[in-house]
Gaussian input, Z-matrix of N, CA and C with variables (Angstrom, degrees):
# hf/3-21g

backbone

0 1
 N
 C     1     B1
 C     2     B2     1     A1
 N     3     B3     2     A2     1     D1
 C     4     B4     3     A3     2     D2
 C     5     B5     4     A4     3     D3
 N     6     B6     5     A5     4     D4
 C     7     B7     6     A6     5     D5
 C     8     B8     7     A7     6     D6
 N     9     B9     8     A8     7     D7
 C    10    B10     9     A9     8     D8
 C    11    B11    10    A10     9     D9
 N    12    B12    11    A11    10    D10
 C    13    B13    12    A12    11    D11
 C    14    B14    13    A13    12    D12
 N    15    B15    14    A14    13    D13
 C    16    B16    15    A15    14    D14
 C    17    B17    16    A16    15    D15
 N    18    B18    17    A17    16    D16
 C    19    B19    18    A18    17    D17
 C    20    B20    19    A19    18    D18
 N    21    B21    20    A20    19    D19
 C    22    B22    21    A21    20    D20
 C    23    B23    22    A22    21    D21
 N    24    B24    23    A23    22    D22
 C    25    B25    24    A24    23    D23
 C    26    B26    25    A25    24    D24
 N    27    B27    26    A26    25    D25
 C    28    B28    27    A27    26    D26
 C    29    B29    28    A28    27    D27
 N    30    B30    29    A29    28    D28
 C    31    B31    30    A30    29    D29
 C    32    B32    31    A31    30    D30
 N    33    B33    32    A32    31    D31
 C    34    B34    33    A33    32    D32
 C    35    B35    34    A34    33    D33
 N    36    B36    35    A35    34    D34
 C    37    B37    36    A36    35    D35
 C    38    B38    37    A37    36    D36
 N    39    B39    38    A38    37    D37
 C    40    B40    39    A39    38    D38
 C    41    B41    40    A40    39    D39
 N    42    B42    41    A41    40    D40
 C    43    B43    42    A42    41    D41
 C    44    B44    43    A43    42    D42
 N    45    B45    44    A44    43    D43
 C    46    B46    45    A45    44    D44
 C    47    B47    46    A46    45    D45
 N    48    B48    47    A47    46    D46
 C    49    B49    48    A48    47    D47
 C    50    B50    49    A49    48    D48
 N    51    B51    50    A50    49    D49
 C    52    B52    51    A51    50    D50
 C    53    B53    52    A52    51    D51
 N    54    B54    53    A53    52    D52
 C    55    B55    54    A54    53    D53
 C    56    B56    55    A55    54    D54
 N    57    B57    56    A56    55    D55
 C    58    B58    57    A57    56    D56
 C    59    B59    58    A58    57    D57
 N    60    B60    59    A59    58    D58
 C    61    B61    60    A60    59    D59
 C    62    B62    61    A61    60    D60
 N    63    B63    62    A62    61    D61
 C    64    B64    63    A63    62    D62
 C    65    B65    64    A64    63    D63
 N    66    B66    65    A65    64    D64
 C    67    B67    66    A66    65    D65
 C    68    B68    67    A67    66    D66
 N    69    B69    68    A68    67    D67
 C    70    B70    69    A69    68    D68
 C    71    B71    70    A70    69    D69
 N    72    B72    71    A71    70    D70
 C    73    B73    72    A72    71    D71
 C    74    B74    73    A73    72    D72
 N    75    B75    74    A74    73    D73
 C    76    B76    75    A75    74    D74
 C    77    B77    76    A76    75    D75
 N    78    B78    77    A77    76    D76
 C    79    B79    78    A78    77    D77
 C    80    B80    79    A79    78    D78
 N    81    B81    80    A80    79    D79
 C    82    B82    81    A81    80    D80
 C    83    B83    82    A82    81    D81
 N    84    B84    83    A83    82    D82
 C    85    B85    84    A84    83    D83
 C    86    B86    85    A85    84    D84
 N    87    B87    86    A86    85    D85
 C    88    B88    87    A87    86    D86
 C    89    B89    88    A88    87    D87
 N    90    B90    89    A89    88    D88
 C    91    B91    90    A90    89    D89
 C    92    B92    91    A91    90    D90
 N    93    B93    92    A92    91    D91
 C    94    B94    93    A93    92    D92
 C    95    B95    94    A94    93    D93
 N    96    B96    95    A95    94    D94
 C    97    B97    96    A96    95    D95
 C    98    B98    97    A97    96    D96
 N    99    B99    98    A98    97    D97
 C   100   B100    99    A99    98    D98
 C   101   B101   100   A100    99    D99
 N   102   B102   101   A101   100   D100
 C   103   B103   102   A102   101   D101
 C   104   B104   103   A103   102   D102
 N   105   B105   104   A104   103   D103
 C   106   B106   105   A105   104   D104
 C   107   B107   106   A106   105   D105
 N   108   B108   107   A107   106   D106
 C   109   B109   108   A108   107   D107
 C   110   B110   109   A109   108   D108
 N   111   B111   110   A110   109   D109
 C   112   B112   111   A111   110   D110
 C   113   B113   112   A112   111   D111
 N   114   B114   113   A113   112   D112
 C   115   B115   114   A114   113   D113
 C   116   B116   115   A115   114   D114
 N   117   B117   116   A116   115   D115
 C   118   B118   117   A117   116   D116
 C   119   B119   118   A118   117   D117
 N   120   B120   119   A119   118   D118
 C   121   B121   120   A120   119   D119
 C   122   B122   121   A121   120   D120
 N   123   B123   122   A122   121   D121
 C   124   B124   123   A123   122   D122
 C   125   B125   124   A124   123   D123
 N   126   B126   125   A125   124   D124
 C   127   B127   126   A126   125   D125
 C   128   B128   127   A127   126   D126
 N   129   B129   128   A128   127   D127
 C   130   B130   129   A129   128   D128
 C   131   B131   130   A130   129   D129
 N   132   B132   131   A131   130   D130
 C   133   B133   132   A132   131   D131
 C   134   B134   133   A133   132   D132
 N   135   B135   134   A134   133   D133
 C   136   B136   135   A135   134   D134
 C   137   B137   136   A136   135   D135
 N   138   B138   137   A137   136   D136
 C   139   B139   138   A138   137   D137
 C   140   B140   139   A139   138   D138
 N   141   B141   140   A140   139   D139
 C   142   B142   141   A141   140   D140
 C   143   B143   142   A142   141   D141
 N   144   B144   143   A143   142   D142
 C   145   B145   144   A144   143   D143
 C   146   B146   145   A145   144   D144
 N   147   B147   146   A146   145   D145
 C   148   B148   147   A147   146   D146
 C   149   B149   148   A148   147   D147
 N   150   B150   149   A149   148   D148
 C   151   B151   150   A150   149   D149
 C   152   B152   151   A151   150   D150
 N   153   B153   152   A152   151   D151
 C   154   B154   153   A153   152   D152
 C   155   B155   154   A154   153   D153
 N   156   B156   155   A155   154   D154
 C   157   B157   156   A156   155   D155
 C   158   B158   157   A157   156   D156
 N   159   B159   158   A158   157   D157
 C   160   B160   159   A159   158   D158
 C   161   B161   160   A160   159   D159
 N   162   B162   161   A161   160   D160
 C   163   B163   162   A162   161   D161
 C   164   B164   163   A163   162   D162
 N   165   B165   164   A164   163   D163
 C   166   B166   165   A165   164   D164
 C   167   B167   166   A166   165   D165
 N   168   B168   167   A167   166   D166
 C   169   B169   168   A168   167   D167
 C   170   B170   169   A169   168   D168
 N   171   B171   170   A170   169   D169
 C   172   B172   171   A171   170   D170
 C   173   B173   172   A172   171   D171
 N   174   B174   173   A173   172   D172
 C   175   B175   174   A174   173   D173
 C   176   B176   175   A175   174   D174

   B1=1.4563
   B2=1.5244
   B3=1.3332
   B4=1.4607
   B5=1.5222
   B6=1.3370
   B7=1.4649
   B8=1.5247
   B9=1.3268
   B10=1.4550
   B11=1.5305
   B12=1.3218
   B13=1.4623
   B14=1.5196
   B15=1.3315
   B16=1.4602
   B17=1.5227
   B18=1.3299
   B19=1.4606
   B20=1.5221
   B21=1.3268
   B22=1.4584
   B23=1.5213
   B24=1.3165
   B25=1.4641
   B26=1.5203
   B27=1.3258
   B28=1.4667
   B29=1.5318
   B30=1.3342
   B31=1.4629
   B32=1.5201
   B33=1.3134
   B34=1.4652
   B35=1.5199
   B36=1.3167
   B37=1.4639
   B38=1.5209
   B39=1.3266
   B40=1.4625
   B41=1.5237
   B42=1.3290
   B43=1.4566
   B44=1.5217
   B45=1.3180
   B46=1.4576
   B47=1.5234
   B48=1.3207
   B49=1.4567
   B50=1.5202
   B51=1.3214
   B52=1.4528
   B53=1.5218
   B54=1.3356
   B55=1.4594
   B56=1.5246
   B57=1.2999
   B58=1.4553
   B59=1.5242
   B60=1.3286
   B61=1.4690
   B62=1.5244
   B63=1.2999
   B64=1.4575
   B65=1.5125
   B66=1.3096
   B67=1.4520
   B68=1.5204
   B69=1.3207
   B70=1.4645
   B71=1.5147
   B72=1.3096
   B73=1.4524
   B74=1.5299
   B75=1.3257
   B76=1.4598
   B77=1.5136
   B78=1.3309
   B79=1.4612
   B80=1.5176
   B81=1.3220
   B82=1.4564
   B83=1.5290
   B84=1.3194
   B85=1.4628
   B86=1.5223
   B87=1.3422
   B88=1.4591
   B89=1.5285
   B90=1.3246
   B91=1.4638
   B92=1.5293
   B93=1.3308
   B94=1.4705
   B95=1.5251
   B96=1.3168
   B97=1.4682
   B98=1.5308
   B99=1.3355
   B100=1.4670
   B101=1.5211
   B102=1.3301
   B103=1.4515
   B104=1.5185
   B105=1.3145
   B106=1.4643
   B107=1.5275
   B108=1.3248
   B109=1.4590
   B110=1.5227
   B111=1.3398
   B112=1.4587
   B113=1.5272
   B114=1.3222
   B115=1.4565
   B116=1.5248
   B117=1.3397
   B118=1.4522
   B119=1.5262
   B120=1.3151
   B121=1.4594
   B122=1.5197
   B123=1.3410
   B124=1.4651
   B125=1.5289
   B126=1.3293
   B127=1.4642
   B128=1.5299
   B129=1.3378
   B130=1.4608
   B131=1.5168
   B132=1.3133
   B133=1.4552
   B134=1.5233
   B135=1.3268
   B136=1.4560
   B137=1.5217
   B138=1.3380
   B139=1.4616
   B140=1.5288
   B141=1.3296
   B142=1.4635
   B143=1.5332
   B144=1.3158
   B145=1.4662
   B146=1.5268
   B147=1.3379
   B148=1.4688
   B149=1.5262
   B150=1.3205
   B151=1.4676
   B152=1.5304
   B153=1.3337
   B154=1.4669
   B155=1.5221
   B156=1.3250
   B157=1.4640
   B158=1.5189
   B159=1.3160
   B160=1.4575
   B161=1.5162
   B162=1.3171
   B163=1.4526
   B164=1.5134
   B165=1.2696
   B166=1.4538
   B167=1.5034
   B168=1.2870
   B169=1.4520
   B170=1.5173
   B171=1.2822
   B172=1.4513
   B173=1.5148
   B174=1.2968
   B175=1.4623
   B176=1.5027
   A1=111.03
   A2=116.63
   A3=120.91
   A4=110.86
   A5=116.44
   A6=120.07
   A7=110.72
   A8=117.13
   A9=121.11
   A10=110.55
   A11=118.36
   A12=121.58
   A13=110.77
   A14=117.53
   A15=120.88
   A16=110.46
   A17=116.71
   A18=120.61
   A19=110.79
   A20=116.90
   A21=121.16
   A22=110.80
   A23=117.79
   A24=121.39
   A25=110.37
   A26=117.62
   A27=121.99
   A28=110.17
   A29=117.12
   A30=121.51
   A31=110.78
   A32=117.67
   A33=121.35
   A34=110.51
   A35=117.96
   A36=121.09
   A37=110.36
   A38=117.69
   A39=120.93
   A40=110.44
   A41=118.11
   A42=121.14
   A43=111.61
   A44=118.01
   A45=120.69
   A46=110.88
   A47=118.07
   A48=121.64
   A49=112.73
   A50=117.77
   A51=121.83
   A52=108.97
   A53=117.53
   A54=118.77
   A55=110.82
   A56=116.22
   A57=122.19
   A58=108.60
   A59=116.87
   A60=117.94
   A61=110.51
   A62=116.22
   A63=120.85
   A64=108.49
   A65=115.74
   A66=120.54
   A67=106.45
   A68=116.08
   A69=119.90
   A70=110.66
   A71=115.35
   A72=121.12
   A73=109.51
   A74=116.47
   A75=121.55
   A76=114.29
   A77=117.93
   A78=120.63
   A79=110.41
   A80=114.98
   A81=121.98
   A82=110.37
   A83=116.54
   A84=121.92
   A85=110.36
   A86=118.10
   A87=120.56
   A88=113.06
   A89=117.69
   A90=121.02
   A91=111.86
   A92=117.45
   A93=120.30
   A94=113.16
   A95=117.73
   A96=124.09
   A97=112.89
   A98=117.15
   A99=120.91
   A100=112.15
   A101=116.42
   A102=121.01
   A103=112.51
   A104=114.87
   A105=122.51
   A106=107.46
   A107=115.96
   A108=121.21
   A109=111.72
   A110=114.89
   A111=121.26
   A112=108.06
   A113=116.52
   A114=121.25
   A115=110.89
   A116=115.53
   A117=120.32
   A118=108.07
   A119=117.61
   A120=121.62
   A121=114.57
   A122=116.92
   A123=121.15
   A124=111.73
   A125=117.07
   A126=124.25
   A127=113.40
   A128=116.05
   A129=121.38
   A130=107.31
   A131=117.54
   A132=120.11
   A133=107.59
   A134=116.87
   A135=122.05
   A136=109.70
   A137=115.62
   A138=121.52
   A139=108.20
   A140=118.28
   A141=120.15
   A142=113.08
   A143=118.01
   A144=121.24
   A145=112.66
   A146=117.49
   A147=120.79
   A148=113.42
   A149=117.64
   A150=123.96
   A151=113.07
   A152=117.72
   A153=121.29
   A154=108.33
   A155=116.98
   A156=121.73
   A157=109.17
   A158=115.59
   A159=121.31
   A160=107.28
   A161=115.39
   A162=120.40
   A163=110.01
   A164=116.08
   A165=120.88
   A166=108.62
   A167=115.33
   A168=117.76
   A169=109.64
   A170=114.97
   A171=121.49
   A172=107.50
   A173=115.56
   A174=118.75
   A175=110.20
   D1=-40.57
   D2=179.55
   D3=-65.06
   D4=-39.18
   D5=178.76
   D6=-63.40
   D7=-39.57
   D8=179.59
   D9=-65.01
   D10=-41.21
   D11=178.61
   D12=-64.76
   D13=-40.27
   D14=179.16
   D15=-65.84
   D16=-41.46
   D17=179.03
   D18=-64.53
   D19=-41.84
   D20=178.34
   D21=-63.55
   D22=-43.77
   D23=178.70
   D24=-62.99
   D25=-40.16
   D26=178.68
   D27=-63.21
   D28=-42.06
   D29=179.22
   D30=-64.03
   D31=-42.35
   D32=179.67
   D33=-62.56
   D34=-42.85
   D35=179.46
   D36=-62.56
   D37=-44.80
   D38=179.55
   D39=-61.71
   D40=-43.26
   D41=-179.82
   D42=-65.40
   D43=-32.88
   D44=178.87
   D45=-72.53
   D46=-32.14
   D47=-178.27
   D48=-83.56
   D49=-21.34
   D50=-178.37
   D51=-94.82
   D52=114.24
   D53=-179.71
   D54=-67.38
   D55=139.58
   D56=178.43
   D57=-92.67
   D58=122.19
   D59=179.91
   D60=-68.92
   D61=128.97
   D62=178.11
   D63=-101.21
   D64=138.25
   D65=177.08
   D66=-96.39
   D67=130.75
   D68=-177.26
   D69=-131.24
   D70=156.82
   D71=178.27
   D72=-60.55
   D73=138.67
   D74=179.35
   D75=88.05
   D76=-5.47
   D77=178.79
   D78=-91.82
   D79=164.89
   D80=179.15
   D81=-68.53
   D82=144.55
   D83=-179.88
   D84=-62.68
   D85=132.10
   D86=-179.97
   D87=-73.71
   D88=-14.00
   D89=-178.34
   D90=-92.42
   D91=-56.92
   D92=-175.22
   D93=-98.84
   D94=-17.88
   D95=-179.40
   D96=60.40
   D97=20.38
   D98=178.97
   D99=-115.29
   D100=-41.16
   D101=-176.75
   D102=-85.25
   D103=162.46
   D104=176.06
   D105=-109.04
   D106=126.05
   D107=-176.33
   D108=-68.85
   D109=138.42
   D110=176.70
   D111=-145.08
   D112=159.24
   D113=-179.76
   D114=-77.37
   D115=143.68
   D116=169.75
   D117=-97.07
   D118=-170.82
   D119=-177.79
   D120=-67.76
   D121=-15.24
   D122=-179.71
   D123=-105.09
   D124=14.07
   D125=-179.65
   D126=63.00
   D127=31.15
   D128=170.33
   D129=-93.59
   D130=144.81
   D131=172.85
   D132=-82.09
   D133=125.81
   D134=-174.09
   D135=-128.03
   D136=140.44
   D137=174.09
   D138=-95.05
   D139=123.90
   D140=-179.83
   D141=-72.73
   D142=-16.57
   D143=-178.39
   D144=-83.18
   D145=-48.80
   D146=-173.46
   D147=-116.87
   D148=0.79
   D149=179.02
   D150=67.72
   D151=21.90
   D152=173.48
   D153=-61.53
   D154=136.46
   D155=179.53
   D156=-126.52
   D157=130.54
   D158=174.35
   D159=-119.18
   D160=107.73
   D161=178.98
   D162=-98.87
   D163=154.06
   D164=179.01
   D165=170.94
   D166=167.79
   D167=-179.67
   D168=-152.15
   D169=168.79
   D170=175.54
   D171=-133.51
   D172=162.90
   D173=179.52
   D174=-121.64

């Protein structure tokens, strides 16, 4: 049990130190690096070049 808690704490520290890349409207596509991401009618970020879709929501 102690080993599991130490491993979990180690994972949390690593995740806090590693920045998570956020995909935003108007940025370059993370897949093809050619298209510019824009919203579709369902508020998904879509690349017009390779059809990459990033769905997600917030509350």
